[in-house]
N, C-alpha and C positions, 0 to 999 in steps of 0.2 A: 552979215553974209558969211557963208561957210567957205572955209579954205578948201581950194580945189584938191590939194594934196592930202587932206585928212580923210581917213577911211569912213565909209558910210556906217550908218548905225548897225545894220545887220552884219556888216563885216567885223566890226569890233566885238559884237556879241559872239560870233563864231570863233574868233580868236581866243576869247576868254574861256569858251567851252573846251577848246582844244589844248589849252595851256595846262600842264600838269600841276597838281597842287604842290605847294612848297613843302619840302621834307621837314619833319619835326626835328628840331635840333636836340641831340643827345649829349649827355655830359660824359666826356671821355674819362675812363678809369686809368689811373696811373699805375702801371705794373712796376713793382720794385724788384730789386735783386734777390731778396728773400723768397719771393713768390717763384721766381725762376728756378732757384735752387731746390725748393720743395717739390716743384713739378718734376724736376730732373730725378730726384731721389725716388719719388713714387713710381716713375716710369722704370727706373732701374730695378726697383723691388719687384715690380710685376714681371719684368723679364727674368729676374733671378728665380722667382717662384715657379714660373712656367718652365724654366730650364730644369729645376729640381724635380718637378713632376714628370717631365719627360725622361729624366735619368732614372728615376725610381721605377717608372713603367718599363724602361729598358732592362733595369736590373732584375725586376720581378720575373721576367721571362728568360733570364740568363741561366743556362744549365750549370755553369760553374758555381754561381751563388746558390742555386738549389742544392747542390751537393754540400755546400758549407752549412746551409740551414739544416739539412738532414743530419749532418755530423753533430751540430750543436744540440739538436733534438735528441739524438741517440745518447749523447753525453749526459744530458739532463735526465733521461730515463734511467741510465745506468747509475747515476748518482742517487736517484730515488730508490732504486733497488738495493743499493748498498746500505742506505739508511734503514730500509725495511729489514734487511738482513741482520743489522745490528740489533733489531728488536726481537726477531723470532728465529733467526737462522740457527744459532747455537742451541736453542731449546729443542729443535727438531732432531739435532744430532744426538743429544743425551738421551739414550734409550736404555732400558734395562734388558738384560739377556746375557747369558754366559754359555760357552760351549762346555757342557758338563761331561759329555762322553767323548773320549778320544778314539784311537784305533782299537777295534775289538780283537781280542785274542782268539785263538783257535778253539772252537767249541769242543767239549769232551765227546768222545765216541759213545754212542748210545746202544751198544751191543750188550745184551744181557742174556747170556747162555743159560743161566740158572733158572730162567723163567720156565723152561720146558719141564722142569721137575717140581714146579710149585704144586701145592695141594689142590688148588682150584682147577688146574688143567687135568690133574689125575682123576679128580672126581667126575669130570666130563667124560674121560675115557672109559670109566667103569659104569657109566650111567646107561640104562636101557634106552633112554630117550635119544641118545646120540646115535644108536643103531637105526633109529627110525628117520631122523632128520639128516643124518650123515654130515655132521659138522666137520670141517677141515681143521682138526685139532693138532695135527702133526706140525703145522706151521704155527707154533705156539704164540710168538710175539705178534704176528699179523692178526691172529684170531683175537688176542686180547685187545689189540688196538681197535678192532671193530666193536668189541664189547664196551670199550671205554668211550668211544665217540657216540654210540647210540644210547648210552646211559645204563646198559645192562650190567656192567661190571659193578657199579655202585649198588645196584639192587641185589645182586648175588651176594656181595660181601656184607650188605646190611642184613641179609637173611641169615647168613652163617655167623655174623657178629665178630669177624676176625679179618684183619689185614696182615698178610705175611710180609716179612722183610723184603723179599724179592719183588713183590708187587709194589710195596711202598717206595723203595729206591727207584724202581723203574718209572713209576708215575711222577715222582719228584724230578727226575732228570728230564723227562718229557716236558714237564711244566716249565722248567728253567732254561732248557737248551734246545728243544726241538725246533727245527726250522719250518716245520709244518704248523701253521697257526691253529688249525683245527685240533691237532693233538695237544698243543700247548694249552689252549683254552679249555679243552675237555679235562685234561689232567688238573688244571687249576680248579675247575668246578668240583672235581672229585675230592681234592684236598680241603676245599672250603666246607664241603658237606661232612667229611669224616672228622673235621676239627670243630664242628659246630657244638656249642655247649649242650645241645639237646641230644647229640649223638652218643650212642652207647657201644660203638664199635671198638674193639680192642685193637690197638696198633702196635705191632712188634718193633717198628723203627720210626723215629721222628727226626726230620732234618733240623739241626740246631742252628744257632745264629751264625756259626762258622760257614755253613752251607749258603746262607743268605748273603754273607759278606763276600764269599768266594765268587758267587755268581756276579756280583757287582764288578769285581775286579776283572772277570772275564769279559764283561760287557764293555770294558774300557772306561769305567767311572774314574773321574779325576778328582782326587781329594786335595790337590795342591793348587786350588784356584787362587788368584791374586786377591789381596785384601787392602791394597792401597787406595787412597782417595784420589781417583782419577777416572776420567771418562775414556781413557785409552785402553781399558782392559779388553781382553779378547772377547769379541762377540760371537754369537752362534753363526754357523755356516762359514767360518773363515778358514777352516782346515779342509782343503780339497780332498785329502786322503781319508777323511772321516765320513762314514756313511750315516752318521746321526745315531740317535738312540736305538738300541736293539729292539727287535720285534717282541722279545719275551719280557720286556720291562713292564708291560701291562699285567701279565700274570704274576710277576714278581711283586708288584704293588698290592695286588689283591691277596696274595698269599701272606704278605706281611700283616695286612689288616686282619686276616683270619687268625694268625699266630698270636697276636697280642690280645685277642678277645677271650682266650682260654688260658688262664694262669695255672690250671691244674696239671698241665703237661710240662710246665717250666721250660718252655722252648727258649724264652728270652728273659734275661735278667734286667734289673733296673738300670744299670749302667749302659747296657746294650740298647735299651729302649730310648735312653737319652741320646745315644749316637744315631739311632734311627730318625729321630726328629730332625737332627742336623742334616742327615742325608736327604730327607724329604724336602727340606728347605732348598737344598741344592737343585733338586729336580724341578721345583717351582721356578727356578731361575733360567731354565732351558726353554727357549721359545718354541722349540720343536716338540715340546711335550704339552703345549697348550690344550691339545685335544684330550688330554688325560686329566685335566684340572678337577673334574668332578670326583674321580676315584682317588686322586691325590688328596683332596680335602677330606674325603671319607676315611682314608688311611690315617691322615694326620689326626683326625678326631679320635680314631680308635687307639692310636698310640698314646695320645694325651690322657685318655681315660684308663690306660693300663696301670697307672700309678695309684697306690693307695693315698689316702688323704695325708698320712704321715710322711710319705715319700715325696709327695708333690711339691711341697714348699721348698725343699732343698733342691730337688731335681729341676724345678723351673728356673732357679737362679743359675744352676750349672749349665743348663741348655742355653740360656740367654747369653752368658759369658762366652760360651764356645762359639755361638753364631756370630757374636759381635767381633771376635778376633779373626774370623774367616771370611765373612762377607765383604766384598768391596764397598768402600764408602762413597758410593755414587747412587745412581737411580736404582741399582740392585738392592741397596739396603731398604729403600722404600718398598720395593716389590716384596722383600722378605717380610716386612711388617704386614703388608697387605695380604700375603698368603695365609697368615694366621687369622682366618676370617670367621671363626666360630662365634656364636652368640652366648655360649655357656660361660660360666664363671672362670673355668680353667683356661679357656682360649683367650678370654679378655686379660686374664692375669699374665699369661705368656706373652701376649702382644705388648702389654705395658712394659714388662721386664725386658723384652728384646729391644723395644724402642729406646728405653733408658740406657741400656748397655751400649748400644750402637752410638747414641748421642754422646756419651762420655768418651767413647773411642774416637769419634769424629773431632770433638773439641780438644782432645789430647791435653786434658788438665787433670790435676790430682783431685779436684773437688768432686765429691759424690753426693753432697747435700743439695737438696732441691733449691733452696734459697741461694746458695752460692752459684749454682749453675745458671739460674735465671739472671742473677746480677751480672754474671760474665757475659751472657747473651745481650743484655741491655747495654753493656759497655761497648759493644761493637758499633762503630759509626758506619751506618749503611749509606750515608750520603757521600762518603769518600769514593772517588772513582776507582780506586784500587781495591775496593771491597768486592769480594767474589759473591755475587748474589745467588749463584748456583748453590754454593755451600749454605748460604742463608736459607734458601728454600728447603734444603735437606734438614737443617736444624729446626725449621718451623714445623715441618710435617712430623718429624720425630718427637718434638716437644708436645705437639697436639696429641699423638697417640699415647704418650707417657702421662700427661697431666689430666686430660679429660676423662671423667668418670672413674677417677682413681680414688677408691674409698680411703686410702691411707692419708690423703691430703685434704679431705673434706673439712676437717676441723682446723685447718691452717689458713686463715684469711690472708696472711701476708703472701702466701704462694699465689693465690688468685689475683692479688693486687699487682704483684710483680709480673705475672703473666699478662695482665691487661696493659701494663706499661710497655712491655716488649711488643705486643701486638700494635699499639699505637705508634711506636717507633717505626715498625715495618710498613704500616699503612700510610702514615702521614709524612715521614721523612723521605719517602721515595715518591717523586712527583709523577704525574701522568705523562710528562714529556721526557722522562728518563729513558734513553735509548739503550741502556745496558741490558745484556742478556739476563733473562729471568726477572727483570724489574717489574713487569706487569704481573707475573705469576706471584711474586712475593707480596706485592701490594694487594692484589685481589684476594689471595688466601688469608692474609692478615685481616683485611677488612671484613671478610666473611666470618672469621672466628671472633672478631671483636664484637660483632653484632650479637653473637650468642652469649658472650660473657656479660655484655651490658644489659641483656634482658633478664639476667638472673638477679 
């Protein structure tokens, strides 16, 4: 029999359906003290990193810190500029150029009263042609000026074959001192024509070297230029009271070139021609005369060719010594050597002699033998910080002009060997990271010359 209190079959089934399934028993994990500490540290690290990011983000947008960053950047740029200045700053300052002309003196008065009685004007007065064309001969000087400018004066004198003293002195003074450029240039052309080797005109009066030298003094030519080894010598355009080279210097140069081309008149002596070369070198050192470089070179070539073969050997050495003791021992001495640019044998000879004498003067040693000079150059330690590489550059360029293509040293192999050693010292002992002034110039120049010597 069933118990009345027991549930019915369908009631027990419904109860089993509604009963939740038993939960699966899980194994509890034991959390130790180390785990809690690690979790705490990780959490603190995350909070610290988050705080730093927030602070950095805040600092990035801070105006005050922007100024600090800008100041640091400016300081860095300034430091870089200073380092670059150590490499090339001084090289840009060392330029050639001297103020050759000072204050100009008062020009001579150009009034020539005796012109009215010269034979040329008298011939015009008595000529029947004058009565037809009615030339204004009474104003003698103005009339002759018109003839000079249009070229008729030269043609008339060439026809009669005679230049009177009054005409010669008048045209010479116009050439050297006239403030009218057209008169100065025309008078210069006149003298170049009558001094031509092919001219057969008789000249009653010739301006001597004293007239040429006097004109330079009136122009304000300075013969007392400094000769020290310094980059502080007076450069051009530093004297505010000086108006620069005179206008008549162009005519002066052309006239000198014409004088030395005719020895038959004996206008200039050998010693005076030597002095003229030195004067022309001075003119090459004035940057305000760069526009006259062509006629200066032509004049230099003419004066060099003035000497006979017998005179030249001695005169060349005298000129070189005179130049060496007068030219400043800086970039101006390199400009001096460069100005003797002819390709003829005499120009090359003079360039070698001048470079040698200046080098000896720069080194300030008693040795004059090529081997002794090269050994002295080799003994200079270019790696020392106290070594003046600007002077080394001067020595290098002067030695190049003295030694290269020197026929007197071709049969001396020891000279070429020592020259190669010196070039290797300058090219290898000065590193590419050397920030001293002229370090890169010395290294590059020596490397270039070393290639030429190694190919021989």
